[in-house]
N, C-alpha and C positions, 0 to 999 in steps of 0.2 A: 639702422640695424644691419650688421654685416651678414654675409652669406652663411657663416657658420651658425650664428644665432638663429637665423631664419630656418636653417635646416633642423636645428634642435627643436624649435617650436613646432614645426610641421611634423616632426617625428612624434612629439608628445601628443599632438592632436590626433594623429593616426592611431596611436596606441589607445587613447581614451575612446575614440570612436569605435575601434574594434572591440574594446571591453564592453561598451554599452550595447553593441550589436549582439555579442555572444551571451550577455546576461539578461537581455530583455525577455519578458514573458513570452511564452509560445503564442502563435497567432490564434485569434479567436476562431471558434468553430461553430457551425450551426447544428452540429450533432448533439443529441441528448446524452446526459451522463449515463454511465453504465448502471445496470440494475442486477448485480450479482447478489442474490439473497438466499438465506435459509429462513423460510417463512415461519412466523409464529402467530398465534391467535389473539394475543393480548392487546394488539395495537401499538405496542412499544417497538420502536425501531432503533437499533444500535448500529451505527456506521463507524467503520474504521477507515480513515484516510491513511494509506500506507505506501511504503516504498519497499520493494522486494529486496533491495540492496542495503536497507537500513538495519544496522545491528540491533537497535532498540526494538524495531518491529519484529525481528527474528526472535528476540528474547521474550517478547510478549506472546508470540505465536502459541506455545504450549499452554500458557495461562488461558488464552482466549478459547482454545479447544476445550478446556475444562469448563469454562463459563458457558460455552455453547451447549455442551452436554447437559449441564444442569438446567438450562432454560430452553432446551430443545422443544419445539412445538409451541412455545409460549412467547418468546421474544423473536422478532425478525432481526437477523444479523446480516449486515451488508458490508462489502468491501468496495472501496473506490481507490483508483490509482492517484498517487501523488508523488511521482518520481522526482527526486531532488538531483537533477542532472548536474548541477554545479559541484556537487559533492560525490556523486556516485555515477561513474561512467557507464555502467551497464543497467542502470535502473529503468530507463525507458525500454531498453531491449527486453528486459524481464517482463515488463507490463505488456509489451507486444506479444510475447510468448503466451502469457496468460489469456490475452484476448483471442489469439489464434486458436488456442486450446478450447476456449469457450465456444467458438464456432462449430466445434465437433462435440459439444456437451461435456467438456472436461475442464471447466474453469477451476473448480475447487481442487481437483486433483493436481493441476499444475500449480495453483496457489500454494498448496501444502508442500509440494516437491521443491519449489523455488526457495521457500523459507528454510526448509529442513536441509537443503544442500547449498546454502548461501555461500559458504566459504569455498566451495569448489568452482563457482562460476564468477564470483564478483570481480576478479582481476583478469579474466580471460580477454584475449584480444579477438576472439572469434566466438561471441556468444551464441550466434545462430546455430553453429554446429553442436554446441553443448545442448541447446534447447531442443534441437531435433532429436537428440538422443533421449532427452527427458520425455519428449512427446511419445516416442516409442515405448519408453518404460511405463508410462501411465495408460497405455493402450489406445492411443490415437491411431485410427485406422488409415487415414490418408495423410501421409507425411508431406507429400507434394503440395496438397491444399494447405496444410499447416504453414509451410514455407511461404507460399503465395500470400496467405492472410497476414502472416507476420510482417511482411514487407509492405502491406497495402496502406493506402492513404486513409481508408475507412477505419482501420484499427488505430492509426495514429490520431484521427479525429476524435475517437472515443476517449482516448487517454487525455487529450487536450480538454475535452468536455468535462471530465472529472476534475482536472486541474482548475478549470474555471469555476466549477461548483464549489470546490474547496476554498479557493481564494475569496469567493463571495461570502463564505462563512468566517473568514479570517484565519484559515489554516495557513500556517507558516512552517511547521515542523512535522516530523513523523515519528511515531504514530500520533495522530490526533483522533480523538473519539467524539462522536456526536450522538446524543440521545434525544430522540424526538425533535430533531432540528436545532438543538442547543449544543453548541461546542463546549466541551469540558475545558476549563481553564487550567486544570491540573490533572495529569493522568493518575489513575489508581495505581497502587503498588503491585507487588508480586503475589497476591493471594486472590482466590475466588471471592473471599468475603468482602474485599474492598470494592469489587465490581458488584457484588450482590447488594450492598447497601444502596447503590445508585439504581440498579435495575428493579429491586423490590419497591423502592419509592415510586419509580415510574409506573410500575404495574398497579400499585395501589391508587395512584393518581387517576388511572383510567378505570377504576372500579374493579380491578382484578384481584386475584389472590396469588401471592408469590409462592414458589415451590418451598417445600419444607427445607429447613436449614440442613446443611451437610457438614460433615467433619472438615475442619480447615485443611485445605490442600495448597501446597506451595510448589514452586518449581523444584524439580529433582535436584538433590544435593550431589555434589561430587562430579558433575558433568562439566568438564573444562570449557565446553562450547556453549554453555547456557549460563547466563548470569543469574544468581540467586535473587537479585533485585534488578528489574529491567534497567538498561542504560537510559540516560536522559534522552528525551526526544531529539531527533536530528533535523 
């Protein structure tokens, strides 16, 4: 084997090794998964594994807000981080911002702000500066603490714990929904009713009574930034 061939082979090995290193799953963590919930009394737990930079997650966001309003106080709604870093360069940064906000009691406010302003920050080369502005906008009192928490290993460990929990359930794409520990193999479409069929059945299975049916509500029409039917999971 001549020197040129050896050099090519070594180059290929280095490239492959680098690819494997960059794409391997995040290190395991001893941290517990996050528990960001809006609590309900029925015993039904609905979890979204989401990525703040995922366009499909952003499209589902207004639908889920409507579903949460319908089942408020009845179903427990929970969000867990599942940043797809190989696709979305700022996904983990956004999860860090949400966790840093959580440390000052503002998780859901940051959660909503990130999804509703996704197009503003998804391509930025300086996400922290953007998220510090968002922290101010949602009323976080201590921006210095927010910045320290954003950069902390403890926040990173929480995100990794959510990733581990999702992978254990077979989560591969976002959004992925889980009802009472069972991952949905197919996401509901763009109406409250499609979620209601699943949630009502889960409530009845636990001996509860679903809320009264509401008039069908769909995503707002005419908004160029929101899809009438959510994009495929990413």
